[in-house]
N, C-alpha and C positions, 0 to 999 in steps of 0.2 A: 461347087456351090450348091448343086442340087442335093447332094448327100448331106451337106451341112444343114440345109433347110429341113430335110426330112428328120435329121437328128434333133433339131430345135423343136420341131412339132411333136416329136415323140416325148422329149423331156417335158414339154408344156403339158401334154396329156397326162403324164405321170404325176406332175405337180398338181394338176387340177383334181385328180383322183385323191391325192393326199389331202388337199384342202377340203374336199367334200367330206372325207372321213373325219378330219380334225374338227370341221364345223359341227358335225353331229355329236362328237364326243364332248365338245366344249359348250354345247347348248347355243351355238350361233344362230340357229334357226329361230330361236325364241328371244332374241335380244330386243329389249325395250318394249314398251306398250304402244299400241296403235295411237296415232295422233292425226290431227286435222289442221289445215290452215285456218286462218281467222275466218275466212268466208269461202267455202268451196264454190258457191254460185258466182262470186264476183272476181275471183282470182284470175289474173292475166298471165302471170309468170310465177312459177313455183320452183325455187332453186335452193340447193343446200351448199353452204360455203364451208370448206375445210382448209386446213393448212398443216404443214410440217408433220406429215405422216411417217416419214423416214423409214420406208420399207427396207428391211434388212436382207443381207445375203444369206443368212440362216433362214431357210423357208419356214421353220417353226418358231422363229423368234417371237416373244410376247407381243411386239408391236404389230407383226403381221396378223396374229390371231385377233388382236384388238381391232384391226382394220376390218376383218371379216364381220365382227360383231357390230362395228359402227355402220357398215353398209347394210346389214340386215335391219338395224334400227331405222335407218333412212328409208328402207323399202317398206316399212310399216306405215307409211303415209296413206291416209284415206283418199288423197287426191294425187294424180300423177305428178312426179317430180320431173321437171323439164330438163334440169341440168345439175351436174355435180362439179363444183369448182375445187380444184386442187391448187391452192395458192403457194406453191413452191416447197422446196425440200421434200420432194417426192421420194427419191431414192437416196439412201443414207450415204453411200459412197460412189454414186453415179455409175454403178456397174450395170452392164446389160442384164445380168442374171437377176438383179433386183427388180428391174422393170419387167422381166419375164414372170417373176413371181406375182408382181402386181397385176399383170395382165390376166394371169390365171384366177386371181382373187376377184377381179372385176367381172370376168366371164361368169363366174359362179354366183356372185352376190350383188352386183350392181344392177339396179332396176331403174335407174334414171334414164332420161331421154338421151343425154350425151355427157361426155366428160370433158372438162375444160382445164388443162394443166398449164401452169406457168413454171419457169425455171427458177429455182432458188440457188443459193450459194452451194449447197451440198450437191445439187444436180449439175452444177458447173465444175465440180471438183475443187472448189475454193474453200477448203477446210483444212485443218491440221491433219486430219485423217487422209484427206484427198492427196495432200502433198506427200505423205508417207507412202502412198501407193503410186506416186510418180505418174499421175494421170496428165494427159494433155487436154487442152480445151477442145481441140479437134475431135478427140475421142469422146469426151463427155457430151459434146453437142450432137454427135452422130447417135449416141445412145438415146438422148432426149428426143431427138427428132424422129427416131424410130418409134418411140412411144407416142409421139404426136400422131404419127400415121396410124397407129393402132386405134387412136381416139377419133380417127376420121379427119384429121387435119393435114392438109397438103400445103406445107410451107417449107421453104429452104432456109428459113431464119428461125431464131428463138422467139420471134414475136409474130402475131397473127391476129385476125379478128374472127369472131363467130357470131352469127345471128341466131337468136333463140326466141321464138314467138314474136319476131319483129323487134326485139331489143338487142342492142349492140354490146357485145363483150369485146374489149380491146385488151389483148394480153401483151405485156412488155417483157423483155428478157435481156440479160446482160450480153454485150457484144465482146467482152473480154473476161478473162479469169484473173482476179487479183488475190494475193495472199490473204488480205484482210477481209475478203468477202464482199467488198463494196461493188455494186453493179455499175458497169460502164455503159452509157448509151451514146453511140456514135451519132453524128449529125444526120446520117441517113435514117436512122430509127426515129429520131426526134421529129424530123420532117414528115415521116410516115405517120407518126402519132398525131401531128397537127392535121394532116389530111383526113385521117380516120375520124377525128373529133368533128371536123367540118362536115363530113358526110353523115355521121351519126346524129349530129345536132339538128339536121333537117327533118328527122323523124318526129321531133317534138316529144320524144320519150326520154326517160332517164337513161344515162349511159354508164356502163360499168367498166372500169379499168382494173385489171388484175396484175399486180406485181408483188413479188415476194417481200421485198423490203418496204417498210412503211414510209410514208412521206411525213406524217405527223404522229406524235404520241403525246396524249394529253394536249397541252397547249404549246408543245415544243415542236418546231420544225426540225426534222432529223437530218436533212441534207443527205438522204440515203442514196441518191443517184448522182453520178458525176460523169464528166466527159473524159475523153482519152487523155487530156492534159491535166486532169485532176481538179478542174473547176466545177462549180455546181452546174447541173445539166440544164436547169431552167424549166424542168418538167412542170413545176407548179404554175409558172407564168403561162405555159401553153394551155394548161387546163383552165385557168382563170379567164383566159380570153373568151372561152365559150360559156363558162358559168356566169360571167358578167352579162352575157347576152341572153341569159335565162335558161340555159340547159342545165339540168340537174345531173351532176356527176358524182358517182360513188367510187372511191378508190378502195380496193380490197387487197389487204396485205396480211402478212404473218410475221415469221422470223423470230420474234422476241420470246415466244413460248409463254407469255403471261396468261394466266387464267382470265376468263371473262370478268370484267368489272365495268363500272360506268365510264372510266377513262379510255376504254377500248373503242369508243365511238366518238368521233370528232366532227366539228363543223367549222373549219378554218375560216371560211368566208361564205357569202351568200351563194346558195346553190351548190356548194362544194362540201362533200362529206367523205369521211374516211372511216373504215372499220379495220381494226387490227385483230386478227384471229389468233386464238391460242393454238398450241399443238393439239391435234385431235387424238393422238395415240401414244404420246411420249412424255407425259408428265410424271417424272420420277419422284418429285417432291410430294405430290398428293395424288395417289392413284385413283381416287374417287373422281378426279377431274378428267380422266381418260374417257373419250367419247364426246368431248365438247366440240360443237360446230354451231352453225347458225342457219336458220331458215330465212331466206330472202324472199318475201312475198310482195308482188307488185299488183296494185289495183288501179282503177281509173283515177282515183283521187288521192292515193297515198302509196308510199313504199314503207314496208315494215320489215325490220330485222329482229328476229326472235331467237335469242340464245337458248340452246337446248343441249342436254346430254342425251345423245342418241343411243347410248348403251344402257343407261339406267332408265331411260324413258321419261326424264323429268324436264319440264320447262323451268327456266330461271324466272325469278319474280320481277324482272324488268325487261323492257324491250325498247327499241328505238324506232321512231316513226317520223317520216318526212312527208310533208304535204306536197302534192303535185298539182294543186289548184292555183 
């Protein structure tokens, strides 16, 4: 075991040196223009939301290089970025070496306060590619949880909570691997989610739930989460129990790979909001969209989501604002 650990550390060091060299050759250090939050003096939480980075098992795959550029673009904030959210499909084939490459990239280029990952269908091995590789759910969970530990998260499950500047992030994750990629939430996790929301709602602050599959898209309920017997999970009803009492909840998802548009932001009911993120590094249809992510800024009286291309350094000409008064 000790020799294996030494070997892994040695490979990690070599990979880091490789990525440092590639970063210099590809101009990673100069990705994007410097940017500022809406108000540096008033901001209480400064977070960047990403999804579907699909880190590849080829260390020099274009997606991996794009991720380096994305992170350097994020690092060019004039105000400290408190957290980086990875809303699922982090590793393309759920392989340990993919997470190892990601860890090397994060060590070199991530300047945010913490990393908050959620498990997507690719991370669970629930893809056609995953089936071809004959992965087991036990193996993919072990790989994901090892990456969780790298991020400073001590959890024996695919779900956990993280407190950032007094704001609760609740991360959900599938309890089973299905061929069609639909996440399964067991009763234990649903009960845990209820308890987490009860605790978080007492803070009087907005609460953030991160899950790879969206709950809503446009005005359509996606029924993206089911129970072990295939019935709807009831996650929406659990959330609305607290939003009806005045807690503002933002559900952060990805999965669809749709570029940013007005319909990516939804308000299904009072105090309940959803944002569906595009893929940040894998848009093959329009490569100019690579680098898309969103700044989540929280102030005393409002929450602002600002779509941005962190590689080109451009803000989009619209943003989403939620009043907290």
